[in-house]
N, C-alpha and C positions, 0 to 999 in steps of 0.2 A: 480844576485841579483837585485831586484827592487830598484829604486832610493828612498832614504830616506832623510829627512831634515838634514841640517847641522846646528849645534847650534852656536849661536853667543856668544863669550866669554863675551861680555858686558851685556848680558841679561840672566836671569835664566829660562825663559819660555821654556817648552817642548811642542811638539805637543800633541793633545788629544790622550788618550790611544787607542781609537778606530782606530787610524791610524797605529797601530803596524802591522807588516807583519805577515802573517800566515806561511811563509817559507822564511828565518828561523823564527821559532815561536817566536814572541814577539819583534823582532828588531824594535825599534821606531825611533832612531835618532843616529847621529854620531857627533863627535867634542865636543866643549865646553872645560871644565876643571874639575879638581877634587878638587877644593877648598871647604871648609866646607859648605859654603852657598849653593852651587849647590848640593852637595851630600845630605844634609838634605832636601832641596827642592824636590829632586828627590824621596827620600825614602818616604816622606810624601804622595807622589802621586803614590806609587807602582812601581817605576822605579829604576833600579840599573845598574851600569856599569859592563861590562864583555867583555874583549878584551885581545888579546895577544900582546906581545912585537912586535913592528913594525907596528901595526895596529893603526888607529885612535881610540879614545875612543868611544866605542859602548854602547848604552843605550837600556835596555830591559824591557819589561813588558809582560811576556808570559801568555798565556791562554791555558789550565787551569793552576792554580797556586797551588803549593804544600804548605800546611799549617798544623799546628797542633793546636788544641784548648787544653789548658793545662789539662782540665778535661778528655780529651780523650787519654791521655798518656797511652800507652800499654807497660807493662814490662813482657817479657817472663819469664817463670819459670827458665830457665838457667841463665838469667841475674839477676833475683832476688837472686839467690844463690851467684853470684859474689858480688852483692851489700851487702848482709848480712855478707859475710866474712870480709869485710872491708879491703881488700888487698890494695886498692888504697886510697891515700889522695887527696881530692878535694879542690881547692881554687878558688877564683875569683879575677880578676884584679891584680894579683901579678906578671905576666910575659906576658903582652900583646904582646910586640914586639917579644918575643920568640915564642909565639903561632902563630902569623901571619907568621913568618919566617918558622916555621915548616910546616904550611899548604902549603906554597909555595914550600917548599923543597920536600914534599912527592909527590906533583904533578909533579915536575920537574924530579924526579927520578923514576916515576911509569912506565916508559917504553913507554909512549905515545909520538908520534911524534909531538903532538900539544904543548908540553911544559906546562907552567903554565900561567893562566890568572891573578895570583896575582903578577903583575909586581912590579918593584922597586917603580914606581910612585904610584901604588895602596897602597903599604905598607906604604909609607910616608903619604899618604892621610888619611888612617885609623888610623895610629898612632897619627896624629894630632886630629882626632875626639876623640880618646881615651884621649888625653891630655885635650881636652875641656869637657870631661865627657859624651860624647854621645856613644862611642864605648866601649864594654866590652868584657872580655875574661873569660873563665872557663878553669882551668888547672887541669890535672890529673897527679899525681906523684906516682912513685914506687921507694922506697928506695932513695928518694931525686933526682930522675931522672924524667924529664918531658917526659911523655910517651903518652900523649893524650891531647886533648883540642879542643876548638872552640872559635869563636869570632863573634860578630855582633853588631848591633846598636839598642839602646832602644829609642823609641819615644812614649811618653804617655804610653798607655797600650798595646803597640805592640813591640815585639822584632823581628828584622830582622836578621835572621841567615845568615852568609856569608860563612863560611867554617869550616871544622873540620879535625882533623888528629888523627891517632892512630898508635903508635909504639908497643903497646901491645894489644893482642886480647881483644876486647870490650871496650878499654879505651875511645874511642870517645862516645860510647853509655852510659858509666858511666857519662861522662860530660853532655851529653844531658839530661839524666834522672834527675840529680841534678839541672840543669838549669830550666827545665820545671816545676819541683815540686816547686822550689823557686819562679819562676815567678807566678805560680798559687797562692801561699800564698800571694804574693804582689798585687794580683788583676789584673795581666795582662790577657788580653782576647785572645791574638793571638800570635803565633810564625810563622813567614814567613820562609818557607824552600825553596822558589823559584821554583825549578824544581823537578820532581818526581825522586825517587830512591827507590830501594828495601830496602836499609838500613833504610831510614826514614819511609817507609811504615810499616816496622816491629815494629816501635816504636809508631804507631798510627797516623801518618800523612796521609792526604788525599788531593785530588784535589778539588778545587772550581773554578768557573768561574772568569775571570778578573773583570767582572762587580760586582760580589759579594765581591771580594777582595777589590775593590776600595771603596765600600760602607762601609765595615768594617773599613777601614782606616779613612774614614770620621767620623765614630762613635767613634773611640778610640784613634787616635794619639794625640788628644788635651786633653785627660783626664788623669790626674795625677794618677799613680799607688799608692798603699797603702804601700809605703816603709817607714813605720813609726813604725816598731816594735822596742822594747827596746834593742834588741840584735844586732842592726846594726846602723850605722851612717845615719841619715836622710840626703838626698841630699840637697845641696844648690839650692833653686829654683829661684834665681835671674836670670834675663835675661842676656844672654851673649851678650856683645856689638858687638862682631864680627859676630854673626849669627842671633841675634834677637830672638833666641829660649831659652827655659828654660835651665839653666846651671846646670848640675849634676856633679860638679867638685869632690864631694865626691865619692870615688870609692866604689864598691860593696865589703864590707868586712863582712864576716859572717863565722860562723862555720857550715859547711854543715852536715846535718844529713839525711841519707836516710830514708824515711818513708815507712815502709813495710805494706802498706794497699791497 
């Protein structure tokens, strides 16, 4: 592996994105910490942590980048049938810790020798971001059992997806469809999916260059979404003293309704 910069815990700065390695794709730096200030600083610049237990914290900005624009969401006929049946109940921000634990658990028990990248430290860090109102979850329930979901970070009009899990066929797709439709209603412009997968491609996600992704972040991470509909609580937009960023302490509470259009 080529030598990469080691981050100073006392400073938030990252190397320029152009310095990210091509092999492994997108590796930019190592070290630092997972405190909220650094995580939000990183996401605003298109950088995310991804490492395994026993490794130093590794920071990535891959190119190409997998994203989905809400208006390009694709729902296959078979998935439409599942959504219309209403078999699942979908909620938001009601079980964040359980969602991130389930995401870690499904990877730990998936038969991979690599284990999970959602370490205990990562779980604590994202639960703190959830407490601060920056990280959100979508939960899918079947007969009161949590069977699928996802979580990520919302900054401005961009949602940065982190991970999803499914214990029932298509449960994670149900979560994703409801999330993207809701984000589109709220004026979000972009959902970051990080790296390519057939699962996400089937839902309409595609790849763009790192340069274009960085430009989209400049355009949208500082623009407030239109979360002001009467059927939800409008987030508190005061600045968080700990992070200096807008504080969305109000959780995403809504009644999900699949739009068959």
